[in-house]
C-alpha positions as CSV (number, residue, x, y, z in Angstrom):
1,M,143.8,8.2,168.9
2,T,140.2,9.6,168.7
3,E,139.0,10.7,165.2
4,V,136.7,13.7,165.1
5,L,135.0,14.8,161.9
6,F,133.4,18.2,161.7
7,I,130.7,18.9,159.1
8,A,129.9,22.5,158.2
9,S,127.5,24.1,155.7
10,A,128.6,27.6,156.5
11,R,131.8,29.2,157.6
12,P,132.3,28.6,161.3
13,P,133.9,31.1,163.7
14,L,137.5,30.1,163.0
15,G,138.9,31.5,166.2
16,V,136.5,29.5,168.3
17,L,137.1,26.4,166.1
18,A,140.9,26.8,166.6
19,D,140.5,26.9,170.4
20,S,138.3,23.8,170.4
21,V,140.6,21.9,168.1
22,A,143.5,22.6,170.5
23,K,141.5,21.3,173.4
24,L,140.5,18.2,171.5
25,A,144.2,17.6,170.6
26,A,145.1,17.9,174.2
27,H,142.8,14.9,174.8
28,G,144.4,12.9,172.0
29,A,142.0,13.7,169.2
30,H,142.7,14.3,165.5
31,S,140.2,16.7,164.0
32,R,139.1,17.0,160.4
33,L,136.7,19.4,158.7
34,A,134.5,18.9,155.6
35,G,132.5,21.8,154.4
36,T,130.1,22.8,151.6
37,F,131.0,26.4,152.1
38,H,133.8,27.8,149.9
39,L,137.0,26.8,151.7
40,E,139.6,28.4,149.3
41,P,139.1,32.1,150.6
42,V,139.8,31.0,154.2
43,A,142.4,28.3,153.4
44,E,145.2,30.2,155.1
45,E,143.1,30.8,158.2
46,L,142.0,27.2,158.3
47,S,145.7,26.1,158.1
48,R,146.2,27.8,161.5
49,T,143.4,26.1,163.3
50,G,145.3,22.9,164.0
51,L,142.9,20.7,161.9
52,S,144.6,17.5,160.6
53,D,142.8,17.9,157.3
54,V,140.2,20.0,155.5
55,H,138.1,18.9,152.6
56,Q,135.9,20.8,150.1
57,L,132.6,19.1,149.7
58,P,130.6,19.8,146.5
59,R,129.1,23.3,146.7
60,S,126.2,22.7,144.4
61,L,124.4,20.0,142.3
62,A,125.4,21.7,139.1
63,H,126.8,18.5,137.6
64,R,124.1,16.2,138.9
65,S,120.8,15.2,137.2
66,Q,118.0,17.6,136.5
67,A,115.6,15.5,138.5
68,L,117.9,15.7,141.6
69,R,118.3,19.4,141.2
70,R,114.5,19.8,141.1
71,K,114.2,17.7,144.2
72,A,116.9,19.7,146.0
73,G,115.1,22.9,145.1
74,S,112.0,21.9,147.1
75,S,114.0,20.3,150.0
76,P,115.1,21.8,153.3
77,A,118.5,23.3,153.4
78,G,119.9,20.5,155.6
79,M,118.8,17.9,153.2
80,R,120.3,19.8,150.2
81,V,123.7,19.6,152.0
82,W,123.3,15.8,152.2
83,M,122.3,15.6,148.5
84,Q,125.5,17.5,147.6
85,S,127.8,15.5,149.9
86,R,126.5,11.9,149.9
87,R,128.6,10.7,146.9
88,D,131.8,12.3,148.1
89,A,134.4,9.5,148.5
90,W,136.6,11.3,151.0
91,L,133.5,12.0,153.3
92,S,132.4,8.4,153.0
93,R,135.8,7.1,154.0
94,R,136.4,9.5,156.9
95,A,132.9,9.1,158.3
96,R,133.2,5.3,158.5
97,R,136.4,5.7,160.5
98,A,135.3,8.6,162.8
99,D,134.7,8.2,166.5
100,V,132.8,11.5,166.8
101,L,130.7,13.1,164.1
102,V,130.0,16.8,164.7
103,A,127.6,19.2,163.0
104,L,128.9,22.8,163.4
105,D,125.7,24.5,162.2
106,P,122.0,23.6,161.7
107,G,122.5,23.0,158.0
108,A,124.9,20.1,158.7
109,V,122.8,18.3,161.2
110,Y,120.9,16.1,158.7
111,T,124.2,15.1,157.0
112,V,125.7,14.0,160.4
113,W,122.6,12.1,161.2
114,R,122.7,10.2,157.8
115,L,126.4,9.5,158.3
116,A,125.8,8.1,161.7
117,Q,123.5,5.5,160.1
118,Y,126.5,4.0,158.4
119,N,128.7,4.2,161.4
120,P,126.3,3.5,164.3
121,A,129.2,3.1,166.8
122,A,130.2,6.8,166.3
123,K,128.8,9.6,168.5
124,A,126.7,12.0,166.4
125,L,126.6,15.5,168.0
126,F,125.7,19.1,167.3
127,G,128.1,21.8,168.5
128,L,131.7,22.1,169.8
129,A,130.9,21.8,173.5
130,P,129.2,18.4,173.2
131,A,132.1,17.3,171.0
132,L,134.7,18.2,173.6
133,K,132.7,16.4,176.3
134,A,132.4,13.3,174.1
135,V,136.1,13.2,173.4
136,E,136.8,13.5,177.2
137,G,134.6,10.5,177.8
138,L,136.2,8.5,175.1
139,K,139.7,9.3,176.5
140,A,138.6,7.8,179.8
141,Q,137.5,4.6,177.8
142,G,140.8,4.4,176.0
143,G,140.5,6.9,173.1
144,S,138.1,5.4,170.6
145,V,134.6,3.8,170.4
146,V,134.2,0.1,170.3
147,R,133.9,-0.5,166.5
148,E,132.6,-4.1,166.5
149,V,129.0,-4.3,165.3
150,S,127.4,-7.5,166.4
151,L,126.6,-8.9,163.0
152,R,125.2,-12.1,164.4
153,S,122.7,-10.3,166.7
154,T,121.7,-7.9,164.0
155,L,121.1,-10.6,161.5
156,S,119.2,-12.6,164.1
157,T,116.9,-9.6,164.7
158,L,116.5,-9.0,161.0
159,N,115.8,-12.7,160.3
160,R,113.1,-12.7,163.0
161,D,111.4,-9.6,161.6
162,V,111.9,-10.3,157.9
163,R,108.5,-11.8,157.5
164,R,106.8,-8.9,159.3
165,T,105.7,-5.8,157.6
166,V,108.9,-3.8,157.0
167,D,107.4,-0.6,158.5
168,Q,107.2,-2.4,161.8
169,L,110.9,-2.6,162.1
170,P,112.2,-0.3,164.9
171,A,114.3,2.7,163.7
172,Q,117.3,1.4,165.5
173,V,117.1,-1.9,163.7
174,M,116.9,-0.1,160.4
175,R,119.9,1.9,161.2
176,T,122.0,-1.0,162.4
177,A,120.8,-3.6,159.9
178,T,121.7,-1.4,156.9
179,A,125.1,-0.5,158.3
180,R,128.2,-1.2,156.2
181,P,129.3,-4.4,158.1
182,V,125.9,-6.0,157.6
183,M,125.6,-5.1,153.9
184,R,129.1,-6.4,153.3
185,S,127.9,-9.8,154.6
186,G,126.4,-12.0,151.9
187,I,123.8,-13.2,154.5
188,G,122.8,-9.7,155.5
189,A,122.5,-8.5,151.9
190,W,120.4,-11.5,151.0
191,L,118.1,-11.0,154.0
192,W,117.5,-7.4,153.1
193,R,116.7,-8.3,149.5
194,T,114.2,-10.7,150.9
195,A,112.8,-8.1,153.2
196,V,111.9,-5.6,150.3
197,T,109.9,-8.3,148.6
198,V,107.8,-9.4,151.6
199,P,104.1,-9.7,150.6
200,G,101.5,-7.3,151.9
201,V,103.9,-4.3,152.5
202,P,102.4,-0.9,151.6
203,T,103.8,0.4,148.4
204,R,105.2,3.6,149.9
205,I,107.0,1.7,152.6
206,R,108.4,-0.9,150.2
207,A,109.8,1.8,148.0
208,A,111.3,3.8,150.8
209,T,112.8,0.6,152.4
210,S,114.4,-0.5,149.1
211,R,116.0,2.9,148.7
212,S,117.5,2.7,152.2
213,V,118.7,-0.8,151.6
214,A,120.2,0.2,148.2
215,E,122.0,3.1,149.8
216,G,123.5,0.9,152.5
217,M,124.6,-1.7,150.0
218,Q,126.3,0.9,147.9
219,W,128.2,2.3,150.9
220,A,129.3,-1.3,151.5
221,G,130.6,-1.6,148.0
222,R,127.8,-3.8,146.7
223,T,126.7,-1.8,143.7
224,S,125.0,-4.7,141.9
225,G,123.4,-5.7,145.2
226,A,121.9,-2.2,145.5
227,A,120.6,-2.5,142.0
228,M,119.1,-5.9,142.8
229,A,117.3,-4.6,145.9
230,L,115.6,-1.8,143.9
231,A,114.7,-4.1,141.1
232,A,113.3,-6.7,143.5
233,A,111.1,-4.1,145.1
234,A,110.1,-2.7,141.7
235,A,108.9,-6.1,140.6
236,K,106.4,-6.1,143.5
237,V,105.0,-2.7,142.8
238,Q,101.8,-2.3,140.7
239,D,101.9,1.4,140.3
240,L,103.4,1.9,136.8
241,K,105.0,5.2,137.5
242,L,106.7,4.1,140.8
243,R,107.7,0.8,139.2
244,A,109.4,2.6,136.4
245,Q,111.2,5.0,138.9
246,L,112.5,2.1,141.0
247,Y,113.8,0.2,138.0
248,D,115.4,3.4,136.7
249,E,117.2,3.9,140.0
250,S,118.3,0.3,139.9
251,A,119.8,0.7,136.4
252,M,121.6,4.0,137.3
253,K,123.2,2.4,140.3
254,E,125.2,0.2,137.9
255,I,125.6,2.6,135.0
256,T,127.2,5.3,137.2
257,K,129.8,2.6,138.2
258,G,130.4,1.7,134.5
259,I,128.5,-1.5,134.7
260,N,126.0,-2.7,132.2
261,P,122.6,-3.1,134.0
262,R,121.7,-6.7,134.6
263,Q,118.0,-5.9,134.5
264,L,118.1,-3.5,131.5
265,G,115.3,-5.3,129.7
266,K,113.0,-5.0,132.7
267,V,114.1,-1.4,133.3
268,V,113.2,-0.4,129.7
269,T,110.0,-2.4,129.7
270,A,108.8,-0.7,132.8
271,Q,109.3,2.7,131.3
272,L,107.6,1.7,128.1
273,D,104.6,0.2,130.0
274,Y,104.2,3.5,131.8
275,A,104.4,5.4,128.5
276,D,102.0,3.1,126.7
277,A,99.4,3.5,129.5
278,A,99.7,7.3,129.5
279,F,99.5,7.3,125.7
280,A,96.4,5.1,125.7
281,G,94.8,7.6,128.1
282,G,95.6,10.5,125.7
283,D,98.2,12.0,128.1
284,H,100.9,12.6,125.5
285,A,103.0,14.9,127.7
286,T,103.2,12.3,130.4
287,A,103.9,9.5,127.9
288,A,106.8,11.4,126.4
289,G,108.7,11.3,129.7
290,P,109.1,7.6,130.2
291,L,109.5,7.0,126.5
292,D,112.4,9.5,126.5
293,R,113.9,7.8,129.5
294,A,113.5,4.3,127.9
295,L,115.4,5.5,124.9
296,F,118.0,7.2,127.0
297,L,118.7,4.1,129.0
298,H,118.5,1.7,126.1
299,F,121.2,3.7,124.2
300,H,123.2,4.9,127.2
301,R,126.8,5.6,126.2
302,V,128.1,3.3,129.0
303,L,126.5,0.3,127.2
304,H,127.4,1.2,123.7
305,I,130.2,3.8,123.5
306,D,132.4,3.7,126.6
307,Q,133.2,0.0,126.6
308,L,134.9,-2.4,124.2
309,S,131.6,-4.1,123.2
310,S,127.9,-3.3,122.9
311,P,124.7,-5.3,123.0
312,L,124.2,-4.2,119.4
313,A,127.2,-6.4,118.3
314,K,125.3,-9.5,119.4
315,G,122.1,-8.8,117.5
316,A,121.0,-5.3,116.6
317,G,117.6,-6.3,115.5
318,D,116.9,-8.3,118.7
319,F,118.1,-5.4,120.8
320,V,115.6,-2.9,119.4
321,R,112.7,-5.3,118.8
322,P,111.2,-4.8,122.4
323,L,111.1,-1.0,121.7
324,Y,109.1,-1.3,118.5
325,D,106.6,-3.8,120.0
326,T,105.1,-0.9,122.0
327,Q,102.4,1.5,121.0
328,V,104.4,4.6,121.7
329,M,107.3,3.4,119.4
330,K,104.9,2.4,116.7
331,E,103.4,5.8,116.8
332,L,106.9,7.4,116.8
333,A,107.9,5.3,113.8
334,K,104.9,6.3,111.6
335,P,106.2,8.3,108.6
336,Q,104.7,11.7,108.3
337,G,106.1,12.3,104.8
338,R,106.2,15.6,103.0
339,S,103.5,17.6,101.2
340,T,105.5,18.1,98.0
341,P,108.6,16.5,96.4
342,P,111.8,18.5,96.5
343,A,112.3,21.0,93.7
344,P,114.9,20.1,91.0
345,V,118.2,21.8,90.9
346,P,117.6,25.3,89.5
347,A,118.8,25.8,85.9
348,D,118.7,29.6,85.8
349,R,120.6,30.5,89.0
350,P,123.1,28.9,91.5
351,L,121.9,26.3,93.9
352,R,121.2,27.7,97.4
353,L,123.0,25.3,99.7
354,L,122.6,25.6,103.5
355,V,125.2,23.5,105.4
356,M,124.2,22.9,109.0
357,T,125.8,21.3,112.0
358,S,125.7,21.7,115.8
359,A,129.2,22.6,117.1
360,N,131.0,19.7,115.4
361,D,132.3,20.9,112.0
362,N,135.4,18.6,111.9
363,F,134.4,17.1,108.5
364,L,133.0,20.2,106.8
365,H,136.0,22.4,106.2
366,H,136.7,21.3,102.7
367,I,133.0,21.2,101.7
368,L,132.6,24.8,102.9
369,D,135.7,26.0,101.2
370,H,134.8,24.3,97.9
371,F,131.2,25.3,97.6
372,G,131.7,28.7,99.2
373,D,132.8,31.9,97.5
374,G,133.8,31.3,93.9
375,H,131.8,28.2,93.1
376,P,129.8,29.1,90.0
377,G,126.9,26.8,90.7
378,V,126.4,27.2,94.4
379,E,125.4,30.0,96.8
380,L,126.3,28.8,100.2
381,R,125.3,29.6,103.7
382,Y,126.5,28.0,106.9
383,L,124.5,27.6,110.1
384,D,125.9,26.3,113.4
385,L,122.9,25.5,115.5
386,A,125.0,25.6,118.7
387,A,125.9,29.2,118.1
388,Q,122.4,30.5,118.8
389,K,120.7,29.7,122.1
390,S,117.3,29.4,120.6
391,L,118.4,26.9,117.9
392,K,120.6,24.9,120.3
393,R,117.6,24.6,122.7
394,I,115.3,23.1,120.1
395,S,118.0,20.9,118.6
396,W,118.4,18.7,121.6
397,A,115.0,18.9,123.3
398,G,114.4,15.1,123.1
399,R,111.3,15.0,125.4
400,R,109.6,17.8,123.6
401,M,110.2,16.1,120.2
402,L,108.6,12.9,121.5
403,E,105.6,14.7,122.9
404,D,105.1,16.4,119.5
405,R,105.2,13.1,117.6
406,L,102.9,11.4,120.1
407,S,100.4,14.2,119.9
408,G,100.3,14.2,116.2
409,G,102.2,17.4,115.7
410,T,100.0,19.7,117.8
411,S,102.6,20.7,120.4
412,T,104.1,24.1,121.0
413,Y,107.4,22.6,120.2
414,Q,106.5,22.2,116.5
415,E,105.3,25.8,116.5
416,E,108.7,26.9,117.8
417,V,110.6,24.8,115.3
418,E,108.5,26.2,112.5
419,R,109.0,29.8,113.6
420,L,112.8,29.4,114.0
421,M,113.7,27.1,111.0
422,R,111.2,28.0,108.3
423,P,113.1,31.1,107.2
424,Y,116.2,28.9,106.5
425,L,114.1,26.3,104.7
426,D,112.4,28.9,102.6
427,W,115.8,30.3,101.4
428,A,117.5,27.0,100.7
429,D,117.1,24.7,97.8
430,T,119.1,22.0,99.6
431,V,120.0,21.6,103.2
432,F,123.0,19.4,104.1
433,L,123.0,18.5,107.8
434,D,126.1,16.9,109.2
435,W,125.5,14.3,111.9
436,A,122.2,12.4,112.2
437,A,121.7,13.3,115.8
438,G,119.4,15.7,117.7
439,P,119.2,18.4,115.0
440,A,118.0,15.7,112.4
441,A,115.1,14.8,114.7
442,M,114.3,18.4,115.2
443,L,114.4,19.3,111.5
444,T,112.1,16.4,110.6
445,T,109.5,17.7,113.0
446,I,108.2,20.1,110.3
447,D,107.4,19.6,106.6
448,P,110.4,20.8,104.6
449,G,108.2,22.0,101.7
450,S,110.1,21.9,98.4
451,T,113.5,22.0,100.1
452,R,115.7,18.9,99.6
453,I,117.0,17.5,102.9
454,V,120.4,15.7,102.9
455,V,121.8,14.2,106.1
456,R,125.1,12.5,106.8
457,L,125.3,9.7,109.4
458,H,128.9,9.0,110.5
459,S,129.0,6.1,113.0
460,Y,128.5,7.5,116.5
461,E,124.8,8.3,115.8
462,A,123.9,4.7,115.2
463,F,124.7,3.9,118.9
464,T,122.4,6.7,120.2
465,R,118.6,7.2,120.5
466,W,118.5,10.0,117.9
467,P,117.9,7.9,114.7
468,H,114.9,6.4,116.4
469,M,113.4,9.9,117.0
470,T,114.0,11.1,113.4
471,D,111.4,10.9,110.7
472,F,113.4,9.7,107.8
473,S,110.4,10.1,105.4
474,R,111.2,13.8,105.5
475,I,114.9,13.2,104.6
476,D,115.5,12.8,100.9
477,D,119.1,11.6,100.9
478,L,121.1,9.9,103.6
479,V,124.9,9.8,103.3
480,Y,126.9,7.1,105.0
481,V,130.7,7.1,105.3
482,A,131.0,3.3,105.0
483,P,128.9,0.2,104.1
484,H,129.1,-1.4,107.5
485,V,127.7,1.7,109.1
486,R,124.8,1.7,106.6
487,D,124.1,-2.0,107.4
488,L,124.0,-1.3,111.1
489,A,121.8,1.7,110.9
490,T,119.4,0.0,108.5
491,S,119.0,-3.0,110.8
492,L,118.2,-0.8,113.8
493,V,115.7,1.7,112.4
494,P,112.6,0.4,110.6
495,Q,112.0,3.6,108.7
496,L,115.3,3.0,106.9
497,R,114.0,-0.3,105.5
498,G,110.5,0.7,104.2
499,G,109.2,2.4,101.1
500,H,109.6,5.8,102.8
501,A,113.3,5.3,103.3
502,P,115.6,8.0,101.9
503,R,118.0,7.4,99.0
504,T,121.3,6.3,100.3
505,H,124.8,7.3,99.3
506,L,128.3,6.1,100.3
507,I,130.7,9.0,100.3
508,D,134.0,9.2,102.2
509,N,134.8,12.0,104.5
510,A,136.3,15.1,102.9
511,M,140.1,15.0,103.6
512,D,143.0,16.7,101.9
513,L,145.5,13.9,101.9
514,S,148.0,15.3,99.4
515,G,149.9,17.2,102.1
516,F,150.6,14.0,104.1
517,A,153.1,12.6,101.5
518,R,156.3,13.8,103.1
519,P,159.7,12.1,103.5
520,K,160.0,9.7,106.4
521,S,162.7,10.1,109.1
522,A,165.5,7.5,109.4
523,D,163.9,5.9,112.5
524,A,160.3,5.7,111.1
525,R,160.6,2.2,109.8
526,F,160.4,0.7,113.3
527,N,157.9,3.2,114.7
528,L,154.3,2.2,115.0
529,G,151.8,4.9,115.2
530,L,148.3,5.5,116.7
531,I,146.5,8.6,115.7
532,G,143.7,9.4,118.1
533,V,143.4,7.6,121.5
534,S,140.7,9.6,123.3
535,Q,137.9,7.0,123.2
536,V,137.7,3.6,124.7
537,A,136.6,2.2,121.3
538,K,140.2,3.0,120.0
539,D,141.4,0.3,122.4
540,P,145.1,1.3,122.5
541,M,145.8,-1.8,124.7
542,W,145.5,-3.9,121.6
543,A,148.3,-1.9,120.1
544,L,150.4,-2.5,123.2
545,D,149.8,-6.2,122.7
546,V,151.3,-5.9,119.2
547,L,154.2,-3.8,120.4
548,E,155.1,-6.3,123.2
549,L,155.1,-9.1,120.7
550,L,157.5,-7.2,118.4
551,R,159.8,-6.0,121.2
552,A,160.2,-9.6,122.5
553,E,162.3,-10.2,119.4
554,D,163.5,-6.7,118.4
555,E,163.6,-3.7,120.8
556,R,163.9,-1.2,118.0
557,Y,160.2,-1.2,117.7
558,R,158.4,1.7,119.4
559,L,154.9,3.0,119.6
560,L,154.1,6.7,119.0
561,M,150.7,7.8,120.4
562,V,149.3,11.0,118.9
563,G,146.3,12.7,120.3
564,G,144.7,13.7,123.6
565,D,144.0,11.2,126.4
566,M,140.6,9.8,127.3
567,N,138.6,12.1,129.6
568,P,138.0,10.0,132.8
569,K,135.1,12.3,133.7
570,T,133.1,11.1,130.7
571,S,131.9,8.0,132.6
572,R,133.0,5.5,135.2
573,A,133.6,3.0,132.3
574,V,136.0,5.4,130.7
575,L,137.8,5.9,134.0
576,E,138.2,2.2,134.6
577,Y,139.7,1.6,131.1
578,R,142.0,4.6,131.5
579,K,143.3,3.3,134.8
580,K,144.1,-0.1,133.2
581,L,145.8,1.6,130.2
582,E,147.9,3.9,132.4
583,R,149.2,0.9,134.4
584,R,150.3,-0.8,131.2
585,L,151.8,2.3,129.7
586,A,153.9,3.4,132.8
587,P,156.8,0.9,132.3
588,L,156.7,1.2,128.5
589,V,156.9,5.0,128.6
590,E,159.7,4.8,131.2
591,S,161.7,2.4,129.0
592,G,161.2,4.6,125.9
593,A,159.1,1.9,124.2
594,V,156.1,4.2,124.0
595,L,156.2,8.0,123.2
596,R,153.1,9.9,124.1
597,L,153.1,12.9,121.8
598,G,149.8,14.4,122.9
599,A,147.4,16.5,120.8
600,T,148.7,18.3,117.7
601,D,147.4,20.5,114.9
602,D,150.1,19.2,112.6
603,V,149.4,15.5,112.0
604,P,151.4,15.4,108.7
605,S,154.6,16.3,110.6
606,A,153.9,13.8,113.3
607,L,153.5,11.1,110.6
608,T,157.0,11.7,109.2
609,D,158.3,9.7,112.2
610,I,155.7,6.9,111.9
611,G,156.4,3.9,109.5
612,V,153.5,1.7,110.4
613,I,150.0,3.1,111.1
614,L,147.8,1.0,113.4
615,S,144.1,0.8,113.8
616,S,143.5,-1.0,117.1
617,S,139.8,0.0,117.4
618,V,136.9,-2.3,118.2
619,R,134.8,-0.4,115.8
620,E,135.1,2.6,113.4
621,G,133.1,4.3,110.7
622,C,136.0,5.2,108.4
623,H,139.2,5.4,110.4
624,V,140.6,8.9,109.5
625,G,143.9,8.2,111.3
626,V,144.5,5.1,109.1
627,M,143.6,7.1,105.9
628,E,146.0,9.9,106.9
629,G,148.7,7.4,107.8
630,A,148.4,5.5,104.6
631,A,148.6,8.7,102.6
632,S,151.8,9.5,104.4
633,A,153.2,6.1,103.2
634,A,153.1,4.5,106.6
635,V,152.2,0.8,106.2
636,P,148.6,0.2,107.4
637,V,148.0,-2.6,109.9
638,V,144.3,-2.7,110.8
639,R,142.6,-4.8,113.4
640,D,139.6,-6.7,112.1
641,W,137.2,-4.5,114.1
642,P,135.5,-7.0,116.5
643,F,132.1,-5.2,116.4
644,Y,131.8,-5.8,112.6
645,A,134.1,-8.8,112.2
646,G,132.4,-11.6,110.2
647,K,129.6,-9.4,108.9
648,A,128.9,-8.9,105.2
649,N,130.7,-5.5,105.4
650,S,133.5,-4.9,107.8
651,A,137.1,-3.7,107.9
652,R,138.1,-6.5,105.6
653,T,135.7,-5.2,102.9
654,L,136.6,-1.6,103.4
655,Y,140.4,-1.9,103.0
656,P,142.6,-3.6,100.5
657,Q,143.7,-7.2,101.0
658,G,146.6,-7.6,103.4
659,W,145.7,-4.5,105.5
660,V,143.4,-6.2,108.0
661,H,144.4,-8.8,110.7
662,G,142.5,-10.8,113.1
663,S,144.8,-10.9,116.1
664,P,147.9,-9.2,117.6
665,D,150.0,-12.2,116.5
666,E,148.9,-11.7,112.9
667,A,149.5,-8.0,113.1
668,A,153.0,-8.5,114.5
669,A,153.8,-11.0,111.8
670,R,152.8,-8.6,109.1
671,I,154.8,-5.8,110.6
672,R,157.9,-8.0,110.8
673,E,157.4,-8.9,107.2
674,V,157.1,-5.4,105.8
675,T,159.8,-3.9,108.0
676,G,162.2,-6.7,107.4
677,S,164.1,-4.6,104.9
678,A,164.0,-0.9,104.0
679,Q,163.1,-1.7,100.5
680,A,160.1,-3.9,101.4
681,W,158.9,-1.2,103.9
682,R,159.1,1.6,101.4
683,E,157.4,-0.4,98.6
684,A,154.5,-1.3,101.0
685,G,154.3,2.4,102.0
686,R,154.2,3.7,98.4
687,S,151.4,1.2,97.6
688,A,149.3,2.3,100.6
689,S,149.8,6.0,99.7
690,A,148.8,5.4,96.1
691,H,145.6,3.7,97.3
692,A,144.8,6.4,99.8
693,L,145.3,9.3,97.4
694,G,143.4,7.5,94.6
695,E,140.4,6.7,96.8
696,W,140.0,9.1,99.7
697,D,141.7,12.4,98.7
698,W,139.5,15.4,98.4
699,T,140.2,15.7,94.7
700,V,138.3,12.4,94.3
701,V,135.7,12.8,96.9
702,R,134.6,16.3,95.9
703,E,133.3,14.9,92.6
704,R,130.9,12.8,94.6
705,F,129.7,15.8,96.6
706,E,129.3,17.8,93.3
707,E,127.1,15.0,92.0
708,L,125.2,14.7,95.2
709,F,124.3,18.4,95.4
710,L,124.1,19.5,91.8
711,T,122.3,16.6,90.1
712,S,118.5,16.5,90.4
713,P,117.7,13.3,92.2
714,A,115.5,10.6,90.7
715,P,112.2,10.0,92.4
716,R,112.6,8.4,95.8
717,A,110.5,5.3,94.9
718,A,113.0,4.5,92.1
719,Q,116.0,4.3,94.4
720,A,114.8,3.7,97.9
721,G,117.2,1.4,99.7
722,E,119.8,1.5,96.9
723,D,123.3,2.9,97.0
724,A,123.4,6.0,94.8
725,Y,126.9,5.6,93.4
726,V,128.2,2.0,93.8
727,G,124.9,0.5,92.6
728,T,124.2,-1.8,95.6
729,V,121.0,-3.6,94.9
730,R,118.1,-3.8,97.3
731,D,118.4,-7.5,97.7
732,A,122.0,-7.1,98.9
733,V,120.9,-4.6,101.5
734,R,118.0,-6.9,102.5
735,L,120.4,-9.9,103.0
736,T,122.9,-7.8,105.0
737,V,120.2,-6.5,107.3
738,E,118.9,-10.0,107.9
739,G,122.4,-10.9,108.8
740,W,122.6,-8.1,111.4
741,K,119.2,-9.1,112.8
742,A,120.4,-12.6,113.3
């Protein structure tokens, strides 16, 4: 059977297409169509053409990188079609199997030509008449092309030419030698990696060849081989800009597949070398680009957030040290300070408190309610930066922030921040900004004047680039939600360790836990619960390990999963974890051992059926689900979060003795112990509830916020580096940080 694949960038004449498909079918051909035009409006008509399959190719580059969109904007129409289509898995699969590749319009010609490079045995044609003629010829030969590519002869040619200048290789050799069968061969892949490092090759040719080789390797399923080819070429390039670009492309080949880049150190160093050179030449705008890229790659979510571990766990100080050895980062880390200390809390009027965030107000509701209308000592205003386009734009403009800092504060960005934010700062006595992310870096671009700046860092931010772009000398108070988060952040950011560091506070998230204390259902004793499973860091498969150990002895145990699922579109790493999780869950759900309850706005009601609350996470700030579960009198069983395990502060120091366990076996043993009798289970639950309500309920935590906002702070020099309410001394912080660095 002959396989014909049509490519179209515009709607073809469907009547003519239907006649041609019928003629092709008469000669024993299956015809398929892939198009970048909108297929849905003509779906019914297409269904009557006789095509075996139709496929919608991406219609735009809306979800691709800004750099690629810019490149597409200046490219011919035919090349744009290829840029949109090249990563489509359906197209890749069908093109490799096709006997005839057909462009139905001029816009599809370039795409067909590129596809033919990965399937050199296929006939690549333009138009319906040539397609029909080709199928007739194939029928006479037996129906399909001879698919065998002579790997031995191709490698022989490549080996003979590998020591020549690469641009002397004939075009046919390039097309054949980078085809999928060659790249799937270890010998072929090795020879091409050798070819891109041949001495004496012009830089432009070396770069172009390495990109072609990488593309061929990726089509052959050799993602890391593609990355290695680009990195090998980059190492031979002297031009700093091109070297940084090739290393960047190398890293992204692996990152887009959910793989930690093997050459991350060299990738980041190349960007920083380029940035340092531009900075030394006084070109601050150029320097900001590679610096922004270096920080983006060094703190990419695939490395730190979407997997079960992070390079930061092995040694946070060692991980960031190469950054701060460069001139651009030293410039970025210079404290600008403030022109005047913050004014004391006014005695003759209410404190003007401005609460700020950008879209995420999950942990602000009780604060806003308490300090809002009716509080005698506070006049409150609330600002969501994401709600105004102009404020949202400046809040996340990373590259512009860096350019401003490198230029010494002379950029138009600072002028824009000054114009938009100064009215808010002039009104407020105190600003409380939730999340130490982009808006914190933006706000510290300008001198706050006499306004006191308080920022809260949860946990997520420590794994991003934003703290490294924030001038903490312009932040008066930094609130952490847990000691281990403070330790990590302090070990990562030099400004948090020096004399310009803000005062630090440990204050739990604002949660009303009193409503969680409700009677448990009759079945709750043997029901384990997970609250929140939408992130890889929650590692629900650890909870499944515990469940399986329990059910091996007593099938009354079940697991209730509350919350939305992981979004596989977040990254390839998330997708891969989700696939593994779904495979493990399928038989457990079918047997009734696991109940997936999905997202809910009524967590207290869901907890009435849960008798044991689990924390299976690899890392947390303060695990809200555990706090809520404990308040409901579910018995807490917490994993010793691997990211922090063994550190001076960890899950073991955050929770009472007996809550935290080092392995699924320990956790299962604890659950059997506390659920062995109804009395033991209820007593353990009451004890957990008493602790939760006495430590974390809003009635307790609000007093700490009252003190934070309504007490005039001591001079920064008197408390820098110390905890403001538990009295942690500077030496303890220093020793903890040294432990993280090690």
